[in-house]
Structure formats: C-alpha cells, structure tokens
N, C-alpha and C positions, 0 to 999 in steps of 0.2 A: 534417501531417496535416490533413484540412480539417473547420472549423467553424461550425456555420450558427447564427445567433441569432435568437429567433423572440421577440419582447415585444408588449405594448400600448401600451406610448409608446415615445419615442425614443429607443431605446439604441447610437446610434452614434458616439457618444463611448467606449461600451469597447473598439472596435477599435484605436484609438489605444495602449490600454493593453494590450489583449495581444498587441499585435505585440511588445512590450516581453518579453514572454515567451515569446518565438519560436513565435507564429502569426500567420503568412502568409499561409495560405488561409481565409478568411474569410468566411461572406454573410450579411446581413441582410437580413430580407422588409422590405417599407415599412410603413409606422406600421397598427399593430392590424391585421397581415395573417395571424396567425399563425393563424387557424382554417384559413383559408383553403390558406395552403401544409401543413398537416397532411392536410386528408380532398380534395385536388382530387388526384388521378393523374398532372396535369400541372405539378404545382407547381414549384421548383426543385426542393426537397428531396429528392420522388420521383424528379424526373428525374436527379437526382445525390447519391447518397445520402451524405452527410456521414458523418463519420469519430464522429465528439462531434457533438449536438445539444441546443445548449441552453439553454431555455426560461425565461424571469424575465418574470411577469406582476405589473402592480399590481393589488393585489385593489381597489385602490378605484375607478378606472376599470374592471375587467372585472366586479365584481358591483356592480350598477347599485341605487342606496339604493330600497328603493319604500313610496311615503305608500301605508297601506292605510286606511282606518277611523282615522286617527290613529297607525296603530301604522309603526313602523320594522321592515320585511323585503327581506333579499337575496336575489336575483334566483339563485333556484336553479336553472334551468334553466341558467342559464349556466353553472353551475359542472356538472352533469354533459354536456351538452358536452364542457366541458374533458377532462375525464376520458375519460369515449369517447374526444376524439378521440386523446386522445396512447397512451392504452393501444392505439389499431387502431394506431396508427404504429407502439407499440415491436415487435408480433406481427408486421406484416409488414416490419420491420428488422429483423429478429436481431442484425445486426451493425455495428448503428449505438452509440452508447455514448449516452441520455439524461441531462442535469442537470439538474434541475427543483429550479429556487428554489422554498422555502416560503412561504407566503402572509401580508403584515402586510399588518393590517389600522389603518385609521386611529383612533387612541384619543378616548375621548368620556369627556367629565368627569365628568355624572352618575355620579352611585353607583348610581341607582334603576334608570336605564338599562344600569349594568352586570349589574345582576343579573336583567334584563329575559332572556327566552328566546331575542328576535329580538336578542338585541347584539351586537355583532361580536367578541367575545371569542365565545362561541357559534359563531360562524359562521364563523370564524378556526378553530377548533380544530376542529371540521368540515372544512373542506376541507383543514386536512393531511394530518389520521389519512385520509382518503383518497389523499391524494397518499402519504400513506408505506402504506397499501394496496398503490397501482401497482408500487412499488417492491419491496415483498414477492413480488408475484407474478410482475411479470417481472424475469431477474434483469438486463437490460439498462438499466434503469432504476434513478439513483440522487439521492437527497434532498440536497439544499445548504440550509444554515443562514445565510437571507437574513438572518431577524431575528437569528442572532447578532451579526450585523455593526451592526445596531438598538441590539443592548442593548451594545457595545461601546464604540460612538463617538456616541451618541444622535442624536437625528434635528434639529437642530439644527447637525448636522455634517457630514450623510447629502443633506438637503434642500434647494431652492433656488426655493423660489415663482416667481422671478422667470423663469428660465428654461424654467419649464414654462408659463407662460403666453406665452410667447415662443414655444416651439419643442417643445410638449408635451416636454422637460427635465426630467426629476425630480431626480436626481441631481447632484450633487455630483462635481469629480474625485477627493473624498476615495474618496466609494463608488464610484467604476467603478475606481481602484485596487486596491479592498478586495473587491469583484465580482471582478476577473480574477482576483486571487491566490486566491480560494477555487477559483475553475475550476482552477486550474494546479492546484492543489492538492487538489483532488477527480480530476482527469485522472491523478497521478501514484498515487495511490491506486488505481486502476480498474488501472494497469502495472505496479501490482509496483514502481513507485520509490520506495522509501524507504530509509533507511540499516540498517544491522543492530547494529553497536555506540557506544554511550556511553561516552566513556573521561574523566572525573571529578577534578579536581584535589579536592584536600580544605582545604585551612587559609584560610580567607574565598570558600569555594567551600560544602560540606556543612555548613559547621558558620563563625559567627565567630569569628575570633580566627588567631594561630598557633599552635598545640598543643606547642610546642621553646622557648616564652618565654612564654605563657598559665599555659602546664599542664594537667592534664587537670581540674580546676575550674574552670579560668580562660575556656574557651574560652564560645563565644556561642550554648546552643544548650534552650531554654525555651517555655515556654508563654507567655510576653509578649514584648512587643516582639523584637527584631532579632532575638533568640533564635527565637520562634516563626515567622517570617520564613524561618531556616534551617530550622526545622523543617518546615514545610510543607513545602519546596522536597524535601526528602526525601520527604514523602505525595507528591507528582508523579511524585519520578524512581519510587518503590518501584511506583506503577500503571503505570507507562510500563513497566515490563520484562513485568508481567504479560500483554502486548502482543505478549512473545515479541523484546523488544530486551534485547542484552546489556548488562549493565553493568560495567565495568570500573574500575579504580585505574592513576593515574599521576599519581604526587605526590611530590616533596622534600621529604621526611620521614624522621625516624629511625622506621626499622619496627615498633619495639617502641610510644612512644610514639601511632603511628599507631593500630596493631594496638586498644591498650587502649584505646584512644577505642570507634572499632570497633566491641567487643567487649562491654565494659564500661558506656558513658557511658550511664547510663536513659534518656533523652532523644533514644537513636539510636532514628530507625524506617528507616532503614536498618543491617545488620551485614552483617560481617565477609563470613559468605558468602552473601549476595543479588552479590556480586563474580567474574563468574568467574574475573580473573583479579587481580593484585592487584603494583602495580609501586611502589615503597614503599623507595625509595631516593633519593642524588646524581645521578642517573644523567640524563643528556644526556633529554629528554621524546622529543624526538624517536627518536631509538633505543628509547626505553621502548616507543613506540606502533608502531615496528615491529615490536619482538619481538612484543606483542600478537598485532598481525594475523598474523607467523607459527605460532604456539600455535595461533590460533583457524582459518587457511588459510582468512582472506581476505581478499579485495583492500582498500587503503585506502580506497578509494570507496564502501568502507561504512560510515566509522567519522565520529562529531560528539566533537567535543575540545571541552569546558569549562572555562574555568581563565579566574579572575579575575583572573591579571596578562599584563598587555597584552605585555609583551617573551615568554613565552613561545608568546601566543598568534600573535605575530609570525613567532614564529619556525618555528612547523609550519606559521602557513602560505607561509614562502618554501620551508621543505623539504621539507614533504607540499604539494603544494598539491593532490592526491586530496582530501583530509579537509576535510570543511566546519568551519570554527571559527567561528563565530557569536562577535559583538563581545557581553561581558555588558554587563551595564547599568549605568551611570554611578550610578543612584540603587538601592539595597540594596530599600529598600523596594518596588520593581517587579517585582524577583528573580522572584516566582508567574508575576503574567501576562505577562512576557517570553520562559521558559518553556515558558509554550502557546502564546501567538500566534506566536513566531518560531524558535520550535526544533522541540515538536511539531508544529505541521498542516503546517509546509513540509518538515519532515525526516522526520519516522514517520508518515505520513498513511497511512490504514488506511479500508477500505471493509470486507472482511471480519475477523473473526478463527477461523482454523482451531485443534482441534484439536495438530497441529506446530509452531506459533503459540505457543501456553500453556507449553508443553512445551518450548522451543527454549531455556532456560539453561542446562537439566539435559541436554538434547542433545549440547549445547555441551561441557560439561563430561563428558559421557562420550566424548563424543571422545577432549579432554585423554589420556585412562586408557589406551583404543586406541591414539594413539602413543608412548607410551610404556611399553607393552608389542611394537609392532610393531618399535623401537628392538633391543632386546633378541633379535628371534627369528627366524628366517628364516621367505622371505613364505611357503612351505606352513604350518611348523608355525603363527606366524601364524593366518594365515585357519580353519587345525582346531582350535586352539584359541579362538576368536570364537564357537564355536558357533553359526553363523547360522543362522537360520529365513527363508524369504521366504518371502509371500504374492502370488498374482494376479489382480488382479478383472477382470471383464470388464464397462464399462456401468454402473458404480458410481456410483448418481446422488449417497451421504451422500458420495464423491468430489471431483464435480464443482471447489468451491471451491478445495480444493486446487490440482484437476490445472492449472486455469487460473492460478493460483498459480505453480504449475512453471516455468507456461511462461513467463509472464513474467517471474520473477526467473532461471531458468537460461541461463548464459550459454556455461557452457562444456562442458562434455560436452552437448551439444546440437546432435544432426543438421540441423537447419535452424536453429533458432534463433525458429520460427514463434511471435506471440504471440498468441494471443485469450483470449476473456473468460469470465463466467462461461456467460453466453445462450449463445455457439460449442461449447461445448465439450457442453454441452446438447443443441442442436442434432445434434451431430455422434453421439450418443448414441441419441438418434429415431430417427436415419437407420439404414433396413435396408441402407446401402450400406456405412455405416464401423466399427469398433469402435473403443473406447478401453479403454486396456491401461494400469491401476494397481497397482504395486507397494508391497509391506507389506515395513518389515528388522528383524527383529530380534535379537541377539546376546546372549552371558553378562550385558552391559553395559545393558540396557533396550532399550523397543520404540522407533525411532526413527520410526515412521509412513510414510507415504504418503513416498517417496523417487525414486521413481520412473515415469514415464509415452511411453505409445506413443498414437500416433492411428495408424490402420492405416485405406489406402479401397480399394472392395473397385472395382475396375474390369471389362471386359468374360474380359478372356482371364487378367490374374494381380491382386496386390495391389499398390499401394505404401500407403510406409511415409512418413508424410507428416511424422510427428516422433519422434521417441525420445531422452529426454533422461533426467537424474538426477541427485541432486546429486551434488555434488561429494564431500561426505562421504565417500561409501562406494565411492568410485573404487578401483579397485585391489583388489579380494578379491576380485575374477571375482562380481563381482552385475551385474553391464552383462551376463555372457556365458549368466548363469544366465534373466535374466529373458529377454534374445534368446529364447532355446531356446523357452523357456516360450509366447513371443507365435508363432514358428512352427507350435508345436502344434494353434495355433485357426486358423490360416488355409488355408481349402477350397484355393486355386490351387497349381498347378507351378510357375510362378513370380515373382518378385518384383523391386520395384523400390526402390530405396532412394536418395534423391535429396540428394548433401551440400551444402551451402552454403556455403562457408567465409567466416568474419567474423575478427575480430583478437582474435577470443579461444577460441574452439573450436576451434582446431587441436588442440586433444586426441583430439578425436573420431577425427580421421583415422586414426592408429594401428589401433584399432578396426575401426571403417569396412574397415579394408583386410585386418583379423585373418578379419574373420567373412564373407569371400570377396571382398567386392564388387570391382569394378572401377574407379576413379575417372575414368570418362568417360560422361555424359549415354547417357541413352534405351538401359540393358543390363539383360535382364533374365538375373538368375541362377535358378537352379534350389534350389527347398524342400530338394532330398535335400541337394543341396553347400553349402548355406549349413549344415545341420543338422549336417555330418559336419566345418565345418571351426568349427562354432561349439562342440562336442560336443570334439575336443582342445584349445580351447582352456578351456572350463567347469573 
C-alpha cells in the first residue's frame, strides 16, 4: 500500500511510526508544500497516485492571524483554497482514500475573546464543518479526529516548542505514535478489517466479584464506586453491539447462578438475550471458543476475547493465536478508557454503519435456527422449508455502502477477492459500461438484507464478470445459482468471461465456478446459452 503524507509543518518523524504499523511505501512532500502537491498536475501525488493520502494541517500555521482595526481575524481565503484544492483532488482521484485530520487551533484564555465572533473557537468550528461536508460529498474523503487525541493526552504531552523552533516539528513522539495508530485504525475501517465477535468472561469482568463466592447480592454492580465502573463497562459493550458486533459469553461458572445474575439483577445493563451464544460451564475456554466459532460459522480471526484472568488469556493466546486477546487493565478504574481506546477503536473500527450491521445479532440468531433445521432434513426439503425469497437489484445506489463492505469483508465465496471502496462502487454505477448487481435474501426466519454482489464490465463484444461474491451464511441453499442466473438475464452479450483468482481462502468458489460451466483457463469465452443451461440444471 502506497501512502502519501501532506502537511504544512514538519511531520517527517511520522514515517518511523507508520513503518511499525507495516506502511513501508511512504511519500512526504517538502515542508509546507501541500497546496502545490494538490493542485500541480506534475506533482508527485498527481503523477504517482497513492492508495491513501493523509493530510494533517496545523491550524495556527495555516490560518494566519490578521489584525484589523484592533480585531483579530483568520485568513478566510486560506480556508477556501484549502477546501477547494482537496475537493478537486478527491474528484480527480476517486480511487485514492483521503484521510484529513480536523483542525485544532490554539486556545486563548480571555473569556471575552472566546465569546467574540472572530474567536478561534468559532473559526475552528467553521473549518471542521467544511471538512465534514467534504467527507459527506466525497465518498473517498474520511475525517480523522485529531482533537480527540488532544483531549485524551493534553497539549503538554503532545506539543514540544523546542523542536518547533529548531526544525518546525510541532509534536512529541507520543503525538506521532497516536497519529500513526489512528491512521492505521481508519484504514482498517475503510477496508472493513474489523472483528465480528466479542467473547466475554463474567466474574470480575462484567461485574465485580465471583458469583459462586459472593452470591447474587454480593457482586459489585451499582451506581456508585467500583460497581459503577462495571455498569458503565456494560453500557459501552451494549453500545458496541448496536454496531453489529456479536456478543457471546465464555465463563467458568455454575450456569444457573450466572443466568440468575444475567436475567434478574436490576443493575445489569446486559441481559441474557443480548448474548447470541452463552458457554457457561467448567470446560476449557479454548474448547468453548472453538465451539462458539463453529456455531456461528465464523473464523477465529473474527474473535476478541476479554477476561480478567491472565492465565485464561495466556491459554487462549497460545492455543488460539488467531483470536485477539487484549491485556486487561491493571487498575479497574481504567476499564472503560481501556475498552474504548485499546479494544473498540483498534479492533472494531467502523466508517459507516449499514442496516445489515444493525441487524447482525438477529441475523446470527436466525442462522443458528436454520442450522438446527438443516440437521433434521435432507437438502431439498430443507431448502423448500425455508421458503426463500430473493430480490436482485441493478445499480441501486442505496446499497453502495453495503456492496463496498461485502467486497472488503468477503473472503471465501468470492470470485476475485477484489476490494472496492464506496467511491469506486459509485463510479462503477455511474459508468455506461458497468453494471453493479446486489442481492437481497429473506426466508421464513426473516430478512437478511443484502448478502450478494456482482460487478459486470461490458467489453466490445463480451461481458466480463469482475466480481461475484456472496455471504457464506447463505451458501448451500442454491442462492448463488439463482443470483448468477438473474445476472445473466441482464447481460446483453452472447459471450461471457469470468476470471477466478484463487487465494488461500476462496477455494470454495471453484466448485461453483465449474458447476456453472466455466473452464479453468484464462481468456476462455463461454456462451451465455451454455451457462444458462448449466445454471438452470443446478438451481
């Protein structure tokens, strides 16, 4: 991945910190050359388009203070030039993901000045509203909250005036590390690299104390002191679940005792129904987590395990290295800050929240019901009993976010595993030579939303299937053949090409590819009639 960094101050020390996060191909423009880089067609970033453009501007240096008739004003012209140049670059380079930090202006202590119409607070809000509008207008522009770092760490830890006057370096190593971490988190969110499942211990994790020893009334869970810490922790977890994260329990406990707390303790924010799967027993936690993964039909690399016990954490780390196991905070008063900064932001990053995300918990609950039904019937009776209903859409713009998300997250049933951003999907839909298909699935258990997507490119005399993918939770119900059949009906050409690009994880696609009648050789065009015949026999 190629990343370019623009700034109006010396930000070169960031390179070493980004390298630690795996970014080796980096470009840094010269000091205060950001405008030239953006607007000059012969500049480095215009001649060598980066995958990611990170723009971090110091507001104090950019928007010079102007004294006029004894009143302080900020340079509005600089603001307008800044906004226009970024917007133009974004439009000209739709495949570049642009991450812009919001602007933080220096604080002034005089209260009368803060209330003044020309105060830095008013101007700072104006700038950041314009940046936010840029991201709303351009799907390849993303805002990054530098002010959240300033609030969390304070100016004393982030700024160093000595280096500023020596080399125009404004920040400390702490600041550069946090900026690099936030860049990594934002890119992960753009690419859909987010965990899906949170596995939680109970005793001394969701509540204080051990229910088997302290009893129902003895656990710490209240609106005061340590009990309040755990209650707030549960509130944060509950909020995370609304983003589509699956909550599960893995606890060594007497099940009846634990369920009594989950169901009946008046201070519990999280209830039994909030957890899709509960493994409350005395079994090895490694085995329990494996079983949860099997029941959810998800890879272990989608899991995050939280447990206050270092022995249990180490066991999972050693035996299930794919699972993310963050260290529990040493001081319980840090629990919620730790959860937000060390768990939510790096492991569950989100750029957008789709309708499918909001329904994720219920979707997995329904899928468990389907798997239970499947185990009792043969495949034909199972499919008939489900009462499947499908809707195929063409160039449906309200599905752009979900289609981009599917290309980023789908690894197994995926023809090419090509990853696309929202702006790229939108550009495909706006092209006369491309059609973007999306598939909605529902059955007697409920609506699963958009679970399939395909991108078909029209060439001079044939159609090429660039992307064909589907959520694995519906594979095996012949949905893939029905979707492909519907796509073929919309293709105006007699010949079709689809290049299968094998990866370590998408070998499941090969059988489908062959069942449709494709030949495992490049540059082979198959007739639409032949494909329709094969698919109908499979459907």
